[in-house]
Structure formats: structure tokens, C-alpha cells
N, C-alpha and C positions, 0 to 999 in steps of 0.2 A: 285930198288933204284932210278934210273933215272926217273921212272914214278912218284914217290913221289915228286921229285924235280920239275917236270913239273906241277904237281897238285898244288904245293905251289906257283909257279909263276903265275898260273891262278887264284888263290884265291883272290888276291886284285882286279883284274879286275871284277870277278864275284860279289864280295861284293859291289864295286862301282856301278855296273849296277843295282843290287838289290836296293840299296839306292836311286839311281836316279829314278827308276820306282816307288818306294813307294812315293817319293816326288812328282812326276808328278800326281799320283792318288789323293793324298791329296790336292794338290794345284790347280788342274784343275778347280774347281768351281770359284776360284778367278780370272780366266782369262775371265770370262763372262763379257759382257758389262753391267756393273751395272747402267749406266746412264739411260737406258730405264726402269729399274726395280725400281729405287729409288724414282722416283717421278711420280705423276699422269700426264696424258696428258692434263694438264690445259693450257699449252702453246705449240705453234707449230711455226715452221719457217715461217716468213712472217706475223705473227699475229700482229695486231695493239695493242699497250699497252700504258699505261701512267706510266711514271717513276716518283716516288715520291722522288724527289731529295732534299737533305739537304746540304746546303753549308758547314756546319760544323756539327760534330757529336753532339755538345752540343746545337745546334740551334733548336728552336722550329718551325721555319718557314719552311714549306714544299712547294717546287715548283712542280707543276704538268707539266711534260714535255712529249709531244707526242713522241713516239718511235715505232720502229718495231723490232721484234725478228729476229736475224740473226743466232745465234747458241744456242744450248741447252747444258748446262753442268750439272754435277751432283749436284753442289751447287749453281752455278750462271748461268745467262743467258746473252748472248752478244746481245746488242741492238744497233740499228742504230738511231742516233739523228741528227737533223739538227741544225747547229750553226747559228750565226748572219750573216755570209757571205754566207748563203745558201749552205754550204758544209756539207756533211754527214760524221759523225765520229762514230766510234764504241766504246762502253763502256761495260765492264763486270759489272753486277749489281746483287745484291742478289734478290732472288725470292720474298722475303717479301717486296721489294721496288717497285713492279710492280702491276699494276691493268690492267685488260682487258679493252680496249677501244672499245666502241660500236659506236662511231661516224663515219660517212662516209668521211667527209672532213678532211683528216689527213696529211700524208706526201706526198710531190710531188713524182712523179715517178722518180726513179733513172736510 
């Protein structure tokens, strides 16, 4: 009788362990770093790009701003741009707002 009681006490622990293991097996692929898999290697850190900037979403005027890639994200890229005071600032921008820049005279070294 005491053996049955001991088995009943261990049952919830065993059940929770089983559920946890099943959860880990099923969810393990989602732990992978998807950022390297989701997009092609069209951009890399340090690459010179041109930011196609619109002052407002409804504006048709596009400004072409020289920039440099700082970080790569799954949906956006962080770029470094130079402002009027010759200071560098970072901005997260959408990939479709960037073009690869092939010019040599670009940003000053930081």
C-alpha cells in the first residue's frame, strides 16, 4: 500500500518531466538563429550603402543618403549616417530602403 502511495507521489513529477522533454524536442528548432537563414548575404557589416530616405511616408521625394552597415537584423539593418555636424548616428532601416553603394569616396573614418 505504501508503495502505491509513493508511486502516486512520483507520478506528477514524471508527467511534468515528460511534458517538458516533449516541449524541448518540438521547440528546439525555433531556438536557431533565424537571422542568418532568413535573408541572403546581400549586406554585411561595414558595407557602404545608400539609404533611400523619405521625409514622410506620403512624400514622393526620395533623398539618397550615404551610410554604412553597422548591424544586421532579420527585418531591418542598422546603418551609420553622418549628420550636418559631422557626427555619426545610427538608424534602423528596412532592407528595401537600401542600395549597395559602389563609390569609393564615402564616409569619413570613424
